[in-house]
C-alpha positions in Angstrom: 85.9 100.8 112.0 88.2 97.7 112.9 89.2 99.6 116.0 85.9 100.0 117.2 84.8 95.8 116.3 88.1 95.4 118.4 87.2 97.0 121.2 83.6 95.7 121.2 85.2 92.5 121.5 86.9 93.4 124.9 90.1 93.9 123.4 92.5 96.7 123.6 92.9 98.7 120.3 95.9 101.2 119.2 95.4 103.3 115.8 98.2 104.3 113.7 97.8 106.3 110.6 99.2 109.2 109.2 96.6 111.6 110.4 93.1 111.3 112.5 94.5 108.7 114.2 95.6 107.8 118.2 99.1 107.8 117.2 100.1 109.6 114.0 102.8 107.8 112.1 104.0 107.9 108.4 103.4 104.0 107.7 105.8 104.3 104.6 108.6 105.3 106.9 110.4 102.1 108.2 112.1 104.4 111.1 109.4 105.6 112.1 107.2 102.6 112.6 110.0 100.9 114.5 110.2 103.9 116.8 106.8 103.6 117.6 106.8 99.6 118.1 109.7 100.4 120.7 107.2 102.7 122.4 104.4 100.1 122.3 106.7 97.2 123.6 107.7 99.3 126.5 104.0 99.8 127.5 102.4 96.6 126.6 105.3 94.3 126.3 103.5 92.2 123.0 100.6 92.7 121.0 98.3 89.7 119.9 97.4 91.1 116.4 97.9 93.4 113.7 96.1 94.6 111.1 97.7 96.4 108.5 94.8 98.2 106.9 96.5 101.5 105.3 96.7 102.2 101.7 96.5 104.8 98.9 95.6 104.5 95.1 97.6 107.2 93.5 98.9 105.5 90.7 102.1 106.5 91.4 105.2 105.2 93.5 103.2 106.4 96.6 101.2 103.2 96.3 104.6 100.9 96.3 105.7 103.0 99.4 102.3 102.5 101.2 100.5 99.5 99.8 103.5 97.1 99.7 106.8 98.4 101.4 104.9 100.1 104.4 102.7 97.1 105.0 105.4 95.0 104.8 107.5 97.0 106.9 104.8 97.7 109.7 104.3 93.7 109.7 107.8 92.9 110.4 108.3 95.8 112.5 105.8 94.3 115.0 107.1 90.5 114.6 109.0 90.4 117.9 106.2 91.4 119.8 104.1 89.4 117.7 106.3 86.6 119.2 105.9 87.3 122.8 102.2 86.5 122.3 100.2 83.0 122.9 98.3 83.3 120.0 98.8 86.0 117.6 97.5 86.5 114.1 98.1 89.3 111.2 96.0 90.2 108.8 97.0 92.7 105.5 94.7 94.6 103.4 95.5 93.5 99.8 92.8 94.1 97.0 91.1 92.6 94.3 93.0 94.2 92.0 95.7 91.6 93.0 94.1 89.7 90.3 94.0 92.3 87.3 96.5 92.2 84.6 99.9 94.4 85.9 103.4 95.0 85.3 105.3 91.6 86.3 108.6 93.1 86.4 107.1 95.8 89.2 105.9 92.8 90.8 109.4 91.0 91.1 111.4 94.4 92.0 109.1 94.6 94.9 109.2 91.0 95.9 113.0 91.1 95.7 113.3 94.3 97.7 114.9 96.5 95.5 112.9 99.6 96.5 114.8 102.5 94.9 114.7 100.7 91.4 111.1 99.9 91.7 110.5 103.3 92.8 112.3 104.8 90.2 110.5 102.2 87.8 107.1 102.9 89.0 107.7 106.9 88.4 108.3 105.8 84.6 105.1 104.0 84.6 103.5 106.6 86.2 104.8 109.4 83.6 103.0 107.2 80.8 99.7 107.4 82.5 96.7 105.3 82.2 96.8 101.5 82.7 100.8 102.1 82.7 100.1 104.3 85.8 97.6 102.3 87.3 100.2 99.4 87.5 101.5 100.8 90.5 98.3 100.2 92.5 97.5 96.5 91.1 101.3 95.6 91.2 101.5 96.7 94.8 98.2 94.8 95.9 99.5 91.6 94.1 103.1 91.7 95.7 101.7 92.1 99.2 99.2 89.3 98.6 102.1 86.9 97.3 104.2 88.1 100.4 101.6 87.0 102.5 101.5 83.5 101.1 105.2 83.5 101.0 106.0 84.1 104.6 102.8 82.4 106.1 104.2 78.9 106.4 107.7 80.1 107.4 109.5 79.9 111.0 109.1 83.4 111.7 105.2 83.2 111.2 103.8 79.9 111.4 106.5 78.4 113.2 106.2 81.4 115.9 102.5 80.3 116.1 101.7 83.6 114.2 98.9 83.4 111.4 98.7 85.8 108.6 96.2 86.5 106.0 95.0 88.9 103.4 91.7 90.2 102.6 91.0 91.4 99.1 88.3 94.1 98.7 86.6 94.9 95.3 84.7 97.7 94.6 83.7 99.7 98.2 81.0 102.4 98.7 83.4 105.1 100.3 83.6 108.6 100.1 86.4 108.4 97.6 83.9 106.4 95.4 81.0 108.2 96.2 81.0 110.4 93.1 81.9 107.4 90.9 79.2 105.6 91.7 76.5 108.0 91.6 76.3 107.7 87.7 75.4 104.9 85.6 78.3 105.9 83.4 80.6 105.8 86.8 79.0 102.6 87.8 79.7 100.9 84.5 83.2 101.9 84.6 83.4 100.5 88.1 81.9 97.2 87.6 83.2 96.6 84.2 86.8 96.3 85.7 85.7 94.6 88.3 82.3 93.0 88.5 80.4 92.3 91.3 77.4 90.3 90.7 76.7 89.4 94.4 75.5 92.8 96.4 77.4 94.8 94.1 79.6 97.5 96.0 80.9 96.4 99.3 80.4 98.4 102.6 83.5 99.4 104.7 82.0 97.3 107.2 81.8 93.8 105.1 85.5 94.5 104.9 86.2 95.3 108.7 84.2 92.4 109.4 86.4 89.9 108.0 89.5 91.8 109.0 88.6 91.6 112.6 87.4 87.7 112.1 90.9 87.0 111.0 92.7 88.4 113.9 90.1 86.9 116.4 90.3 83.6 118.2 87.7 82.4 115.9 90.6 81.8 113.2 92.2 79.1 114.6 94.0 77.6 111.5 93.7 79.8 108.4 96.8 81.2 107.5 98.6 82.2 104.1 94.8 82.8 102.4 93.7 85.4 100.5 90.2 86.3 101.0 88.3 88.2 98.3 85.6 90.1 99.7 84.5 91.4 96.4 80.9 90.3 95.5 82.2 87.7 93.1 84.9 89.1 91.1 87.7 86.4 92.0 85.2 83.5 90.7 84.6 85.7 87.4 88.6 86.6 86.8 90.1 83.3 87.9 87.2 80.9 86.7 85.7 78.2 88.2 89.0 75.7 88.4 91.7 77.3 90.6 93.2 74.1 90.8 94.9 73.6 87.2 93.2 70.4 86.5 94.6 68.4 89.2 96.1 64.9 88.1 94.0 62.0 89.0 95.2 59.5 91.4 96.4 56.9 88.5 98.4 59.6 87.2 99.7 60.5 90.9 100.4 56.8 91.4 102.4 56.4 88.1 105.0 58.9 89.2 
């Protein structure tokens, strides 16, 4: 869907995925992605935008490989081509699950780039099942959202004129969730974990519109943002005051 929107805007779009894409690439394989980037450079010279939208929810280390390492490695592999653009932008699909409780040790292992240790620990969580296994997914999404905010103001990104943001979908109506959302019990389960008081489950096009906007010329200044397209779950989960009671001017002056 993102490819179609990009092409309707008059830009060239190149699709990469494990299956059913213009170019079939295992995005969890950093070497395979690097090889593909070399082909893109030879053909196009540079790229103006990257939408890192691949993801899994297997509640296993596969989520770590694709959602965190795969997304991060895809973006960094394209950095040399993005840096050749006059106005480059990147967007990564995170998730509203990044707001849910998760295993903070696993998040830190990901951010510290301890891949083997993270995968081993993630497998131990998966073996326990239930919410422990789910932490593979939620931790991968919190880590990639954190990474986006971490790198956005750096010399490699902002310093090179590259904006990078993330989108955090909530409950999305897709073929994967059709059965879940078709019953009262399933809807109660989905929206009990991730309420969406504004319009309920999002449509795929609701997410695609925001992804494409963030890599378009209409986005001139936004970087380091995580935009939650979640029907209101962010407001519910984090509350109305995300600024942690900012100090008054008097307090700031005294310091």
